[in-house]
N, C-alpha and C positions, 0 to 999 in steps of 0.2 A: 623586677622582684627577685629576691634571693632564691637561688636554686635549692630545691628541696632534696633532701636525702632520699635515696631509693631504698634504704634499708628498712626491711619489714613491710615494704610496699608490694602489692601484687605485681607480677611480671607484666611489663607494658610492652606491647608489640608495635612494631613500626610497619607492619604489613598493610597492604592496601585494603580498603573496606570491602572491595568486591571479591577478595580471596577468602572464601569461607571453607577451605578444605580442613583447617584445624580449629578455627574459632568461629563462633556465631555472633560475636559482639564487635562493635566498632570502638576501638580504643585510640583513635587518632588524636583525641584531645587530651589524652593522658590523665583522665579523671580516675580517682580512686574508686575501686569497687567496694561496695558495702560489705560489711562483715557477714551479713546474712545471705550473701551471694552463693551461687552454686558451688564455687570452689573454696569458699570459706577462707578467703585471704591468701590462698596459695594454690598453684596449679602444678600437677605432675608434669615432668618433662623427661624426654628420652636421653639417657646417658650412653655414650659409646665407649666408656672406660671399662677395662676388664674388672670383673667382680672380685677376682682374687687380690687385686691391688687396692681395693676400697677399704681395707682395714685401717689404713693410715688415716682415713677420714671418719672412722668410727662405724662403718657399715659392717654388719656381721656377715660371716660366711653362711652360705646355704648349706643346710644339713642334708643327710641321706634321704630324708623324706622328700625334700624339695628336688633333689636330683632324680629320684625315682619318678616324681611327678613330671619332670622334664622329659625323661625317656618315654613316659606313657603318653606324651603329647599333650598334657594338660597345661593350662596357663599357670604361670608362677606368680604368686601374689607379689605385689610391690612391697618392698620392705622399707619402712621409714628409716631415715638417717638421723643422726644426732646433731647435724649441723643446723645453723640458724635458719636456713631456708626451707627446712622440712622437705628436702627433695627425696623422692622415691625412685628406685632403679629397677629395671627389668632384668631378670636372670633368664637366659634362654639360649637357644642355638644361635651362634653368631655367624652371620652370613659371610663376613669378611675376615673371620679368624683364621687360624692355622688349618689348612686342608679343607676349608669350606668353600662352597660355591653358591651359597644362598642361605637364608635362615629366617628366624622369627625376630622381627624388630617391632616393638610397641604393639605386640599381639596382632600384627598384620600377617597376611598369607606369605608362606615361604616362596621365594623366587629362585629358580635354578637356571643356570646357563643352558641354553638349548643344545642338545646333542645333535651332531650331524653324522650322516651315514658315510661309510667308507673309511672309518678310523678304527684304531684300537682304543680300548676304554680301561681306565684305571678304576678299580673298585676299592674304596677305603672304608673300613668298618672300625670306628673307634671302640675301644675296649673289647675288641673281638678276640683278643689273645686268651681271655679267660675260658674260652670254649675250644675244644680240640677241632682239628680240621674236618673230620667226618661229620661231627655234629653241626658245625656252622654251615658247611656247604650243603648238608642235607636239609637244614631249615630253609635255605634259599631255594634249593631245587623243589622242595614241596610246595613252595609258594608260587613258583612260576610255571608249574606243570601246564601243558605237556612239554614246554620248552626245556632244554637242557643246555649246559655250558661246561667247558673244561677250564678250570682255574689255571692260568698261566703264571709261572714264577710266584707261587704262593709264598709269602713271607710274613713273619711276625716281627713287628717293629715296636719296641717298648710295650705299650698296652694295646696296640692296634694290630689289625690284619690288613695287608695290601696284596692284591693280585690283579691280573689283567684278563680281559676277555676280548674277543674280536667279532662279536655278533651285535649289530646295532639293535636288533629287535629285543634281545635279551637285556642289553644295557638299559634301554628305556623301561623295560618291565621291572628290572631291579630297582631303578630309581623311583618308580611309582609305588614300590613297597617300603619306602623309607618310613621307619617308625610304625610299621603295620605288622611286623613279624615279631611275635612274642617268644622269648626264650623260655626254657623250662623253669628258670628261677624268677620269671615274671617281668623281665625287662624288655623294652622295645629295642630292636636292632636299628641303629642308625646306619644308613647306606649312603655314601657319597660317591658320585660318579663323575669323572672328568675324562676328557679326550686326551689320552696320552699313551704313547707306545713304549714298550720296554726296549732296551738296547738289544741288538742282534749282531754284535761283533764276533767275527770268526778268527780264531788264532789256532796255533798248533794243538792246543789242548782240546778245543771244541771240534776241530777236524777229526781228531781221534774218536771223540764221542759220536760224531756223525757216522763214521765208518762202522762203529759197533752197532748203532741203531739200524743201519742199512743191512747188516749181515742177517738179521732176523727177518727182514723184509724181502730178501732175495730167494727165489725158488730156482735151484739149479736144474730141476726136472723140466720146468717150463721155460727156463732162461728168461725169467721175468722179474722185474723189480717194482714193488708197490710203494710208491711215495705219496699215497693218498693222505690228505690232512697231515702232512709231515710236521707242521708246527704243533700238533697235538700229540705227538709221539710220547708214549708213557715214560720212556727212558730219558726224554729231553725236557718235557714241558715243565717239570718242577724247578728247573734251574735256568733253562734257556728258552729263547723265542727265535725260531728259525722259520719264518714264513717264506715259502718259495716265490711268492708274488713280489718279493723284494729282489731287485736285480742282483745285488751283491751276493745275497744268499743263494739264489738260483745258480749263478755262475760258479760259485765255490762248490756247491753240491754236485753239479754236472761234471765239473773237473774231476772230482773224486770218483764219481761213477765211471767216467771215461777212462781213467787210469786203471781201475780195477776190473771193469766189465766192458771192454771195447767191442765185444761181439754180442752185446745185449740184443735180445729179440723182441721184448715186450716191456712197455713202461706205462705205469699207471700214475696219473697226476690229478686224480679227482679231488674235489673239496680243498683246493688250495687258494681260493679267492682270486683266481686269475681274471683280471679285467682286460689285460693285454698280454699277448703271448709272443710278441716280437722277439723277445730274448730266447725263445725256444728254437730260433733259426739255427743255433749251433748244434742241434741234434743231428742234422744231416751230415755234418762234418765229423762228429764224434762217433756216431753209431750207424755205420753203413748197413748193418743187418737188421735194423729196427723195422719190424713189419706191423706191430700192434701198438696203438697209442690210445690211452683212455684219458680224456680231459673233461669228464662230466662234472656236473654240479659246481661249475665255476661261474664267471660273469661275462662270458663271451657273447657279444651282441651282434656280430657280423661274421659271415663266412669268409669275408675278405681277409680277416685276421689269419686264417689258416694258410694263406699264401706264404707265411713265414716258415712253414714246415713242409712246403710242397716238394722239397727235394727228397723227402722220405718216400720210399716205395711201399706205402701202407697197404696191407690187406685187410686190416680191421681198425675201426675207429669208433670211439664212444664220445658222444656229445650231449647225452641226455642230462637235463637239469640246467642247461645254459639258456639265457633269454633268447638267443637266436633260434632255438627250436620252436618257440611259440609262434614265430613268423611263418613256419611251415606246418602248423598244427593240422590243417586240412589239405595239405599239398605234399604228400609224401613223395610222389614221383618227382616233383620239382626239387625237393630236398635231396633226393638221391642223385638226380641229374646234376645239380649245382656242385655237389661234393665230388662227383666223378670227373668234373672238369678239372679239379685240383688233384685228385688221386684216382687216376684212370683204372688202377688195378684193385680198387676197393671191392672186397667180397663180403664183408660183414660190417653192418652199421647199427650201432646202439643195440647190440646183442641179437640182431636179426640178420639172417643170411640173405644175401642179395643174388639176383640172377647173374650169370657170368657176363662180364663186360665185353663189348665189341670194340676191338682195338684196330680199326682200319687206318687211323691217322697217326700211328706211332709205331716204333719198333720196340719189341719186348727185349729188354736187355738180358733177361734170363734165358732166352732161347739161344741154344748153341747151334749155329749154322755150320755146315761142313766146311772144311778148309778148301780154299780155291785151288783148283788143279788145272794145269795146262792141258791135260788130256784125261778123258774118261772112256772106259771100255768095259762092256759087260763081261768080256772074257779076253784073255791074252791071245787066244787063237784068232778071234774075230778082229782084234786090233792088228795083228800081224797081216792078216789077209787084206784089211782095209788099207794099210800103209803101202803094201806092195802094189795094190791096184791103183792107188792115187799117184804113186811115183811114175808108173808107166803111162797113166793118163795124161799128166801134165808135161811129160817129156814130149808126147805127141802134140799136145795142145799148143806148146810154145815152139814147136818145130816149124820147118818150112811149109809143110802141108798138114792139114787136119783130116785129110781123107782116110788115113789109117785108123782113125777113131771109129770108123764104121763098124769094125769088129767089136767095139766096146759097148754097142747098144743092141738091145733086143729089137726084134722086128716090130713089135707093137709098143715100143717105148714112148714116153711122153716127156716133153720139155717145156718149161716156162721161165720167163724172166720178169723180175720186178725191179723198179728203180725208186729209191726213196725220195729223190728230188723231183720237183715239178718243172725244173728248168730244162727245156729242150736243147738249149745251147751247149750246156756242159755234157749232158748225156744224150746228145742228138741221135746217134745210131741206135743206141740201146732204148731210147725213149720211144721210138716208133713202135716197139713191140712190148711196151710196158703192160703187164697183165696184173696191175695192182687191183685187187678185188674191192678195195675201198673207193677207188675212183672209177672203175669200170663196172657200171651197173647193167649195161646191155648184155643179155645172155648170148646173143648171136656173136657180138664182138668178143666176148670172153672165149667162146668156142673157137673163133677164128685165130685168136692170139695164142692158143695152145698148140704147140708143135707136136704132131703125133706121127710116129713111124720113123724108122731109121733114116730113110732118105731125106725126109723133111728136116730132121734135126741136123744132119751133117751139112746140108745145104746152108742152113741158117748160121751155124757156128763157124763155118768156113768164111762167111761174109763179114764176120766181126774183125776188128783191128787185131794186128799182130800183138802179142803180149810177151812179157817176161815176168813170171811169177817169182816172188821172193820166198824160197822154201823156209828160210829161217823165221819167217813171220807166221807160219802156218800153225793152226791148232786143229786137233782132230778129236771128235767125240763119236764113239760107237755106241749107240743107244739101244740097238736091237740085234739079236742074233738068234735065229730059229734053226740054224743048221743049214737051211737052203736059202735063207734070205738074210741080208745084213742091211741095217739102216745106219748111215753115218753122215755127220755134218762137219765140214771143214771150213775154216775162215782164214783170211790172210790178205796180203796186198799184192798187187801186180801193177806193172807199168806198161802203158800203151807204147808201141814202137811204130816208127815210120808215120807218125802223125805230126801235125803242126805244133801242138802243145805238149804232146806226150804226157797225158794226164796220169796221175796215180789214183788207182781205185781200191776201195776196200770191198771185199766180196764175202759172201756167205753162200756155200753151196751144199745142198742136201742131196745125197744119192741113196737110192734103194737098188741094191744089186742082188741078183739071183744067180743060182748055179745054172750053168749051161755047158753041157758036155764036161770037159775036164777043167773048165775055168769059170769065170764069172762075167756077167754083162749087166749093163744098166737097164733097169725097168722103168725108173722114174727119176727125173732130175729137176731141181728148182734152183735157179741162180738169182741172187739178190745183190744189187750194187748200191753203194752209198759213198759219201765223201769220207776220206780218212781224216782223223783228227790231226792237229798240227804235230803232236808228238809222234804219231804213226808215220806221218809224211817225212818227218826228220829222220826217224830210225831206219826207214827203208833204204836210204842212201848208204848208211853204215852197213846194212846187211848185204846190199849188192856189192859194195867194195870188199866186204869180208869174203863173199863167195868167190870173187874173182882174184883174190890175193893168194899167192903160193905160200906154202909153209915156210920157205926160207925168208920171204918178205915179212911174214907175220913175226918170225923169230927176231928179225932185225928191228922191227918196230918195237917189239917188247923190250929189246935191249936198250934202245934209244930212249924210251919213255918208261921211267921207273914206275912201278905200280904203287899207288897210295891207298888202294882200297883194302878193306879188311876182308880176309878170306871167309867165305860163308861155309859153315859146316853142313855138309850134305847128309840128309837122312837116307835111310834105306829105300824109302819110297821114291825119293827124288833120283837116286841112282838108277833104280829100276826103270823109271820113265826115260832117263837118258839112254839107257841101253835099248829100249824099244824104239826111241826116236832115231838113234844111229842105225839100228837094224833096218828101219823103214827107209832111211835116206840112202843107205849103201847096199841094201839087199843081202847083207851078211847075216849069218846065223847069230842068235842071241849070245851064245857063248863067245864067239869071235868078237862081236861088238863090245861085250863087257871087257874082254882082254885088251882091246884097243883103248878103251877109256881108262882102264887101270894103268896102262903104260904111260898115258898122257895126264895122269893124276886127276882124272875125272874132269878134264877141261874139254868140253864138247867141241868148240870150234877147232881146237888143235887136233883132236881125234879125227874130225871130219876132213881136215886139210891133209893130215898124214895119210888117211885112206886114199884120197884123190891122187896124191903124189905117187904112192906105191901102186895104185891101180893102173895109172898111165904107164908105169914102168913094167907092168905085168908081173909084179912080185908078190901078188896075193894068190894063194892056191885056190883051185876050184872047190875044194872041200869047205872053204869058208863061206860059200854062198848057199842060199836056199835054192832048192831045185823045184 
């Protein structure tokens, strides 16, 4: 059969008969529809052409009334065309037009792309330029109360208004009010929302603007900088978007702060949308004095994230408003305890004062300990007495016989010895009388091991191996002086003589001496022995060689071996201690000892050697010695 022309015929569909989404009839056989059918010979169809271009085909433009009807949300009537097909078109909000994300097509419901949380949102209001900024923003705020927003980078482009917000909840709410907010002149506001962030490039111009913005945020009285909600700063938000949760922005801002305020003591970073704070680890390197940190109302979900700033010695921390706080809602003690594991010195948390921390497991860097001294004495007179007493005591102790030491002890004196090692082979002779209170629990044995009385003490110390004490290794502390009683502790090294191994021992000896007649005697003595360290054992040989070397030999050695060490500048206190030590070793008066040290340029070994040489020659006058 000849093919019939389709001109003037109803539109014939090739769709399947079971697809009834658009049509309820079956036109698979291509039969003509009667003129009295529902569509009367023609059927409306949807056109996706722009209405403004339809004049070429004879379609008239929509007037002001139709546009107003569109803004009011009313359906726009289909307008007949002058073409032969009698096609009608729909004028409405175009979902895929310029700047749109959904719309009305064939009177169907508007479909918008879903918004996702964690983004910045672009707000586009067509024809919004006809209203000033306070009026337009005020209309939006009144509609979404009690929520509020800060329009970021508010711009007027041709007839439209564009700005950004960074609140997901507000973005969804604004989108829900599309065409529901009426302007004073009776139009409905179109609100388009898309996920899009404004640029945040930082150059020299923007750095200068950031500095100016920070000047008003810094308190010189409190030494504190408030960077809370920095991206909403009133001096920046109209032109720039600087969110500190962007790593490039945070790094640039902290570099500026570190250059201007290196001694900053407090920093507030609330409401900056921090989900991760690992970039804040640079705070410890840039701000050594930072003690207060506020990072509340952010998105921190775990206390483990705070490990990034554990180098800070924080006294005060604010975390209120972060999701992690909800985990400890009913466990405040655990909350404080977990945070103090990271910041042991924390004294204030979330604006609440905390009890003082107990710091048994660490050293407080702020505590200033006294300088280490080789000697301590409660008074110069007591120190002089102690050094003279010990000098005479060890001359006898290292001599051929220790019997003369009987005059050094009081009739009712007490003596005990302790050994740190449990090995009886190394400390065999001493180990037999070890009165270590931690190992000796029997009270009868404790009493037996305590040597009491002058005769008992002299008998015991005379039975000990012969020794040679190294005077250069001695330290002396005089801790008590009542006028009639002195308590002193001396430590040092000695070498056993005439024994198989000639062991080197480290000792600590505590004496309590009391006045007796014109002199002093020992009331109580405790001797402790232990192994020397490798360094001590090595140095004792140098000390013994130095003591036995004559001044001429020392001078020759110094000439043969040039000194490469940097001379140490002696303080007044160090010089005073050298004078006291030389006076104790030589029994010279303090002024003579000082004179000798000055002549030897404060070289103690040389001064001691010169004294020994001149003393042997009898060239030191008697007036130089203490009487």
